[in-house]
PAKE-240467 format. One record per residue (C-alpha): residue in one letter; x, y, z. Coordinates in pm, whole numbers, plus 50000, padded with zeros to 5 digits. Each point is the difference from the previous one (the first is absolute). Example, Ala and Ser with C-alpha at 12.3 -4.5 7.8 and 13.67 -1.06 7.14 Angstrom:
2
A512304955050780
S501375034449934
***
This chain:
949
M499108508620331
S498745033850105
G500164988850358
V503674991349961
E500665033049834
G498135017250271
G502104981750257
R503215011349834
E498705035449985
G499254997950370
F503734994850068
S501255028349778
S502245025950159
S497405026749957
A497644980550219
L502514995050284
P499525020550315
R502355030250005
W501784988750316
L500694965749853
L501335015149677
L502325022850196
L501194970950209
T500734979849687
V501955028549841
S501905005950324
C501034963750022
L501195000749641
G502005031250079
L501604983750302
R500984969949791
M501535023249739
V501985018850267
A501194967250149
A501014987849656
M501905032149935
E501814996750330
K500924964149923
E501265010349657
E502165027550149
K501414975650252
R500874976749714
Q501745028249814
L502005009450310
R500914963550054
D501274998149643
Q501905032450050
V501764984950301
L500974969949789
E501415022849731
M501965020150257
F501514968650150
D500924987549655
H501675033649924
A502124997450316
Y500744962749978
Q500844998949630
N502375029550030
Y501764982950289
M500394968249799
E501135018149685
H502335026050149
A501074987250344
Y499754962250044
P501974982550149
A500895030950209
D498135004250327
E498035031049907
L499175022349705
M501265035649973
P497055013549801
L501435034049905
T503134986049838
C498414967149890
R502604977150153
G500394976350291
R501265009550341
V502954977850083
R501455004250345
G503595011749984
L499655014649652
E497775029050107
P500795026050268
S499164986650343
R496705010950151
G500924987750347
D497684976250184
V497495000549715
D502384978649795
D500034972750265
A496864986349834
L502004992549685
G501724966149998
K500584993149631
F497114975450007
S497655016349745
L498035015450284
T497185015149794
L499314967349817
V499864979550320
D497895026450174
S497515000249708
L499364962649968
D496694997150183
T498875033549855
L500174984349654
A497874970850118
L497485021850182
L499595022249694
N499234968649797
Q503115003149785
V500664962950021
E502324996649701
K502225028250122
F499954984650348
E501154966549869
A502795016349796
A501055020550304
V500164969250222
R502264982849748
K502275030649990
V500255001050379
I500814963150020
N502615001349724
D501575034550049
V499725011250361
H502864991750235
L499785004350376
D503664994750091
N501315033949891
D502845015650196
I497935030150100
V498725015250324
V496235003550009
S497315011150242
V498524970450187
F496665018150022
E499755009949633
T501274966649874
N497464981950216
I496915019649899
R500935004849632
V502004969649891
L499054972550244
G496415012549996
G500115002349621
L501234964249963
L497374987050243
G497235019749832
G501174987749662
H500044964350131
A496455003650134
M498785012949663
A501874973449803
T498504972950221
I496405011549961
L500385004749624
K501424965149974
E497064986250197
Q497215019449829
S501155003749640
E502194985349733
Q502685025950069
M503164993750202
Q499754962149977
W503794998549979
Y500435018750329
N501544979050278
D500425023850298
E503115016449857
L499095034150148
L499504984150340
Y503474984649985
M501425034249912
A498105015450292
K501434974050234
E503535007249874
L499475037150058
G498614993250346
Y503174981450095
R502105028749866
L498115024450225
L500294978750315
P503555011350095
A498525034250074
F498184985050300
N503224991050178
T499405023850293
T499314993750366
S496705018449976
G498754982049692
L499595032949818
P501624997949656
Y502825021749878
P498655025549754
R502264987549717
V501564967649884
N502334989449721
L498194974749784
K503204980749931
H502115004550313
G497485006250274
L501295021550289
R503105009850196
R502514986349752
P502285025549835
E498624991949659
A496425004550126
R500505037750047
T497195001350254
G499124987550345
T501195029650205
E496635017550026
T498405003450340
D496605015149921
T496994990549791
C496545014149955
T497024984050169
A498324992549669
C503234984849866
A500074974350281
G496244995850032
T499024995049635
L501154964349944
I497394976850147
L497704996849696
E502694991249747
F502114979150239
A497024980850140
A498654993849651
L503424987549891
S500164976550296
R496524986349941
L500464996049627
S503484984750022
G499554980450323
D503025015950171
P498925018150321
V503285019150043
F498785030749813
E496785004550196
K501924993750322
H502375029249940
A497245023749890
R497954991750309
K502985005950227
A500565034649853
L496325009250046
D500044986750357
F503025021550085
L498425031549862
W496854993250200
E502014995750318
R501845032849936
R496835020849959
Q499625028950242
R497804984550266
N498185031750106
S499085012349653
N500104966049821
L501775017049711
V503244990749826
G502765022949881
T501245004349647
T503584986850028
I501354973450235
N503434986350090
I500114964249871
H502374988850275
T498735017250315
G496395006649908
D500305036550102
W497905024449804
V502255022549794
R497155021849875
R497085002850236
D497545017249770
S497024978649910
G497445002149721
V498404979149729
G502165012149710
A503594994549894
G502064977050220
I497074983450180
D497104996749754
S500124963749888
Y500834987150351
Y496425007350101
E498724987149665
Y501794966750040
L498804994350356
F496405001349879
K500574981049677
A502024973350181
Y496864993050199
I497974997649680
L502504977949815
L501264978550285
G496994999450231
D502065009450306
D497805019050247
G503095013650175
Y500785022349704
L496475013850002
Q500275008250370
R503285018149943
F498575019349709
N496945010350198
T502215012250283
H502095021049764
Y496935012049812
A498355013050315
A503175019950075
I500125013549644
M496425012250019
K500605015150344
Y503225018849929
I500915001149629
S496595003949840
Q498875036250001
P497254997449737
P500555003749718
L503735002450078
L502434973050110
L502885017050181
D503104984150147
V500405001650377
H502674991050254
I499624964750137
H500735011250356
K498025032449978
P497254991149755
L498075032050061
L502815019649835
N500175001049622
A503384990949857
R499405015949661
T498005027049831
W499834980649675
M498864966349864
D501604977049743
A498294984149703
L500524964350119
L497275003850261
A497494999949713
F499824962050038
F498455003450346
P496365006349896
G500174967249808
L501224981950310
Q497225016350202
V497514985949750
L501374964950061
K499725006950371
G496415011149951
D500495035550129
I498525017849701
R499255035050127
P503615011550065
A501054982649679
I497555021349803
E501125031650180
T503724995549944
H499534988149642
E497925030849920
M502735022550139
L502574982049785
Y497765003649696
Q499715037450055
V503815002450021
T500244979649681
K497595023249820
K502025029950114
H503404986649888
N498964973549739
F501894974150205
L500714994550367
P503265017950079
E502524977650173
A499285020650310
F497575028350072
T499355022250299
T496985001150226
D498765030049803
F500524979349680
R502975018449857
V502724980349827
H502744988750238
W501834976049765
A498955005149640
Q500874966349846
H497464973549900
P501484966749885
L496624987449872
R499104983950331
P496934977049997
E498825003150362
F497255025049927
A498634978249719
E500144970350239
S497815017350259
T497665012249728
Y499464964049884
F499314986750350
L497585028250079
Y498084992949681
K499894963250091
A498675008350347
T497465026849906
G499074994049638
D500005037849976
K500585010649638
Y501735031150133
Y503134978950029
L499764990749633
E500285037349929
V503055001450226
G501554971549803
K499185017849676
T501845030750129
I503064978750076
I499984986049646
E499595034249842
N502835015350202
L502354971349920
N499345003749629
K500055037750005
Y503045006750212
A502104968350036
R499684982549664
V503015003249770
P500844981849675
C501974972950180
G497704993350294
F498965020350302
A502475023350173
A499985008250369
M499295036250090
K503055019150118
D497875029050119
V496214999150009
R499945038050004
T501715003949665
G499124967249833
S503664991449941
H501044963849958
E502524976350151
D501634972749793
R498584970850197
M497124975649981
D500114978450311
S499004963749981
F497215005250254
F498185021449745
L499344969149786
A499674976450296
E497395020150189
M498485029849822
F498514981049708
K498674971750217
Y497935023650212
L498845021549709
F499034969549794
L498044984150286
L498295033250069
F498405000349654
A499904962849914
E496984977650036
K500294966650174
E500004981449669
D503025020349881
V502264981850247
L501064964249932
F499684990050364
D498155010750314
I501975028950144
E498354993750338
D502074968250031
Y503215020450026
I501555026150224
F502125028949881
T503495004450142
T501305035250051
E501364998049643
A496564987849882
H501244964949929
L497344973250026
L500294972450259
P497274973250025
L497894999850315
W500114962150018
L503415004850158
S498125005950328
T500854964650106
N502324983350245
F502484976449844
T502164972550145
K502674976949864
N499614962650031
K502814974650001
K499894997449622
N500615037449980
E496525004749856
T498005030650092
S496554995550152
Y497595029050047
T497365006150262
Y497485027049915
L499225024550276
D496575008350132
D499215033949848
S496635005250168
N501505028450202
F500895019449686
D496535014949980
W500465024250287
S503315014449878
C498645019749702
P496475014350035
N497754993049703
T499515030449779
Q496264993349996
V500015008150369
L502205030549949
F497865013649717
P496454988450072
N497905010149698
D501625034349999
P502045007449688
S500635035450123
Y501834988350313
A503525003349858
N499165033749847
S498745013150334
I503414991850151
R501945015649711
E498025031949980
P501625018850294
F503424993949842
K499205011249645
N501785033250047
V502554988850255
V502955009549780
D498755034449903
K498795009750344
T501214995350355
C500014963350085
P497034992250228
K501064988050341
T497994983650271
N501575022050266
M500515034149848
R502075022950216
Q499445037050005
E502865021349880
V500975030150204
G497815029049909
G496994978449912
D496874994850200
G497474973350065
P499124978650299
G501284965450072
V503305002649815
R503525003850130
S502405027549901
H502854989949771
L502845024649949
R501394999649648
A503675007649939
R499165025949736
D498025020250257
F502484997950286
M501245032650156
A502664997750269
N498685031250177
N496384988550007
P499054989350356
E497174978149873
H502384981549771
L502504995150281
D497264985550218
L499094975749724
L503644990149962
K500174992750371
K496854979049978
M501604979849720
G503164994550203
V502015024349787
S502325024950170
L501445031849852
I503585005650117
H502065031649933
L503654990349978
K502925022550100
D501245003049643
G496695014549887
R498524968249867
V496494989150086
Q499434962950047
L496754980449999
V500124968350208
Q497214974650036
H499594977650306
A497164976849906
N499624988450360
Q499385036150108
A497045004649766
A496565004150153
S498724968749826
V500934974149743
H498135019649735
D501855031850096
A503314981249969
E498944989149653
D499195036249915
G503425010150126
L501774975249778
R497895011049704
F500925036250075
M503714991249997
Q499574981549672
E498175029649849
M502855023050098
I502364978449796
E497674998949702
L499365037450022
S503685008549990
S500514977049704
Q497195017249811
Q501465034150075
Q503284992549834
K500465017749671
E497554986449744
Q501554973349780
L498615000249650
P498504966249910
P501214979649703
R498625007049655
A499194976749712
V501064997449638
Q497464978249822
I500764987149649
I496695002149816
S500934993249637
P499764964549856
P500894973650102
F500125013550357
L496645017850005
G500345013550350
R500824967050166
V503615009350073
V500615025550272
L503525012550075
T501355016450311
A500465037349976
G501655023050249
P498275033950035
A501465034649954
Q499675028450247
F499385024249718
G497815001449692
T496364989949969
E498764978050284
L498464969049840
S497644993950291
K498175031649893
I499454986749647
T497264974050017
S500674984649660
G503805002850019
V502205010949710
R499874977549696
G502335001049703
F502564982649783
V503594999850120
A502965014349811
R503685001250080
C501605034150045
E503095010149812
P502325004450177
Y498844971250213
T501155016750322
G497565028449942
C502555024050145
S500025024249706
E497535012649745
V498214970949833
T501154995249641
N497034978849890
P497035021150113
E497884987249709
S500234965050152
I499305012150352
M497115023549930
G496794986950162
K501724969250138
I501534987950324
A503745005849994
L502454972950109
M503285012150150
K502974983850168
R500955009050351
G503225019150063
H502085030549897
C497485026250115
M497175006850240
F496644982949960
A498275033549973
E502255010149711
K499054968449811
A496345008250059
R500395035549872
N501764988749682
A497364973649928
Q497205024550071
K501565025849767
A500074973749723
G496244995150039
A499944968250207
I496844993350201
G501934980450263
G503394985850079
I501534967550123
V503554999050132
I501614965549976
D502734990650245
D503454996049845
N501084975750270
E500054966849812
G497794973750160
S498315022650255
S496434989550068
S497065008550220
D500144963650100
T503075006450213
A500285037850039
P497825022950210
L497665025649852
F501925028849834
Q498705035649991
M501275027049769
A500525033150175
G500405034549850
D503195019649945
G499695022550302
K498345026849792
N496395008149929
T498614972149782
D496535014449949
D500875004349633
V500014962149955
T496444990449911
I500364965149850
P499914968550217
M503354983150056
L500584964150115
F503094979150074
L500554964049892
F502824977650112
N502164984649730
K498214966649990
E496565015949964
G501235025549750
N501404972749779
I496544984749981
I498825031049815
L503185003249792
D499794963649891
A496335004349915
M500885030149784
Q502594979749818
Q497514972149936
Y496835019949927
Q501265035549921
E496785016550125
V499594995550374
E497285018550188
V500055003950377
L497865015050273
L501605020150280
S497784999550307
D499914998450375
K498824963949973
A499124975149728
K496765007549820
D497314976249882
R500204990549637
D497525019349786
P497724983849737
D502405008549718
M502774981750181
E497714970350063
E499224998449627
L503675002749916
D500674973050257
Q497754975749815
H501665007549665
S503434997750162
E499334965850149
N498804987649663
D503155013749837
L502214984150262
Q498414966349946
S500815001949630
R503655009050046
D502864975750011
P501594993850342
S503105020349924
S497975031649949
T498514997750348
A503294996150181
F500385037150048
E496455003550126
C500614974650271
Q503105018450108
S498635034749969
V496944994250210
A501875017650268
E501994984550276
S499555033550165
Y497395011250242
I499545027850245
K502014993550312
I500175021250308
P503304992450170
S500174968650206
N503435006350138
G499515036050102
K503425009749863
A500625029449778
D500794992449636
E501905032149942
S501215029850196
A497885031249986
S502165014449724
E502374987649733
Q503045020949930
D500844982649676
A496514994749864
S498665030350182
D496654982950063
L498455010750325
S497974972650164
I498274995050329
T500144964650127
P497344984950221
D501834986150298
A501185028750212
K498215017550285
I498965035250073
R502745011950231
H499965028250249
S502875016850181
K499974994450377
E497244980950173
I499674962349993
L496814980250020
D500404965150145
I497684970750017
L501474977250264
S498344966150018
G501074974350245
N499814991150362
T499485037050026
P496505010949898
T499065010849651
A501695033749955
V499755027049741
S502235030350035
L498535031749856
D502235029249921
S497255026149994
V497064983649834
N498385025549770
V496624999150159
K497445025149879
D501185034950101
Q503224989850171
D503495005149858
M500654963150021
Q501014975149732
R497964968949926
T501454967050111
E501984980149750
C500274963350071
Q501464973849777
G499574962150024
A502854979450135
S502654986049771
E499864963749896
E503124992350199
E498605014650321
Q497084976550027
E498935009850349
S500345037949998
C498385030649858
I502225030949985
Q499115033349850
E501885032649950
V498835034649920
K502355029550009
E498645034950055
G500535028349755
T499685006649631
D499824972349743
D503485003149856
D500234965849845
V496734985549882
E499624964949874
T497084976450013
E499414963150031
Q497454980349801
E498564969350174
S498004974549800
S501844967250034
P500244975250287
N503814999649976
I500705036750075
S503375006750158
Q499575028750245
E503445015749958
T500315036750083
E502625027249991
A498625016350312
R501844994750326
T498784970450205
I500414991150366
D503034978050053
S498534977350261
L496564986250074
L498454984850304
S500114962249971
D496734989650165
W496505005349868
K496554999650145
E497724974849834
E497185025049959
I502005019849741
D501634971449809
A497295000849739
F500305037649970
E503734997549935
M499584975249717
M497115017449832
D502015012849701
K502544971749983
D497794969749941
E500404983349664
L497574978749802
***
């Protein structure tokens, strides 16, 4: 007995060697950390499920059977009943788009009962023969892909569970019907499809209302093969795959043979490139994606060879780590843009599939830094990471690349990236009726849209990022994602033939050659968990500091061996001999015209080298950007954030700034207070209800006196701020450009309260809220603020209250969660003249140009060289004016004309640019005629500011 006791005592912890005890404790600690990490992943996975349910349920309750949910007004978007949004609405076909697009998301997220109910609704309610013109591209990837993905999920559930036993390929039959309805679009000699088709009448018939288009984007014609081939192989009809292959073949044949790049827009009849800029973002993106994935799904080596050829060209010309910049297909050493669009965020994910991990990590890290700076990826951002287009429609591409990088590296860093995406969505985009797109990432304002791709893609990638293998009902490795993240089974990589009995027989392909296409991650990351971090580290501060470049060029005035001089437009002096020598080296000539004008002309073929020609083009581009920056400063939009229940800061309204009073950008916390209506409402005389206004934000109606007078009367009554509401019934920031309130021509230093302007539609949101809730508190600020803890606590109580109310009491809340959002003008047209005689409001509208008196600055692009006319560029100590150059108008697609008149600034107006649809109208005199021919080396330069996503 004592021996046994002694043996036990010999194994007591106190008798263990110290090193062994430490090792034991360390191992326990590691297991605890791992368990904590797994628990956090589970919590994030559950949070993704709750977010999807919030979006999906609100669509079903407030929008179905409409195509999409309008989350700010809690209603469905029905095409024809809402104001047209242009090409964006071509995705809407009155076929319950969001429901169809979400089918396989429901199955992937293990919401089987909801999936089964959704399939029944699609079968019973969705009609594909509507008399409506739709986008062939969008209908293919969203609806056809959604039906095929739903069919794949229904089939596997039927095979592996007791669910869906009633299913008999109904979704596949619907997909086949839709495929036939899209086929008329392929009736071209080239095989490239028309961009649009009428689901009921096809093309070219009067009732079809389409069929006259001549151009389509490369991605539009090249993103069909996965869905069409899957449809052919599932249905047994090869006609779909045949047409998709023909379109891809034609695009491949039309590539630029020297650069092996493709343009952005092509003529569907002649095959001529309409836009010759080339990148990996909007207009081209999924063409490259589908070449590679067609090889994976169909086993056709030819597609892999094509992809590899294009990919080598991309990495040679477009990739400038960590940037991906568009170039000209004929002159690929010349950048076509100085900005990038958000759609290129998918590319790191494609690089992972390719097996090229290093550049994927680099570009993804750059995108993450931009995301951290702006909360979301702006629709477009410049090479120095400033906002170019401020919208963010909740695109999923960045989440997609994050998921694939985590799959490839196993690096938990990407789980933190995914966590950031979740937090930002909940913090900035979540509203009571779903998730609202961001109208402006700088201000946090919302847009009344929740695109179907948000449910189809975002939640798939986020769920898979945090889910364990057992959380998914099937093996995700057996499927490939389409560009809309729909799931197609890999067993489709078969050849099929029809026998005499019309039965389909399949022959499986030899896939032994698949191994070499995607390098194994164990080879890429051999026992080195820090590998990915070592690649990311140089790009950690890329947004806050100068972007690192592999070939840094010395700016004039700098020193250091082994670098070339690069003259910047901001430093240029026309009387500096050194600068003139550099211009000559870059192929740029300075010409003094007889009328006193000075013209800069670039001859790329006269440059000392290709790199010097590139510098010359960059210099010309910088001159344009410099002149634009030197126009009179346009005040940015401001925000009115409703922070009282039930809004709690989640509703942000557009606000036009005032050129007098307290500048909100200088007040970090903004101005917070309850709103009260002035009496008289015009605010044009002494306020008769000062006791109601004291310490509050005064509401006044526009008209009858100057804005400054309204401000003075409100301030005298004790108001801490003022909001002027437009009296023009129905006016809205959705359709009107940004409006600024100017002073009365006198000294307005006596006005010390902040003043903002709301259009009628936005103003009514506040007025209706006052009528419903009496006490309405708002925050006036330069941009939307994060909700504070008190608001979060109120939010919880508010949600509980809302759940206990009857439906009729929430009707107002759904309507009052504003339709409005901050909008910088997309049409470039002035809303009002600079003064109102009747209303006496003085405003400055954002579309006009700084105008001078005599001299004209021209940018002549064409068969003549790049030319910039300078009327006395104000360079350092010279009496010369800086160049002013403006981008070409939308109608003059192949020219770039600028005017600057010399003299004092008699008429000053400014133009705000933050939308891809900016009309470049101007009151300044323009040149009546332009040269008709253009040199290819400046085509990309001309289109730099005209390209649209």
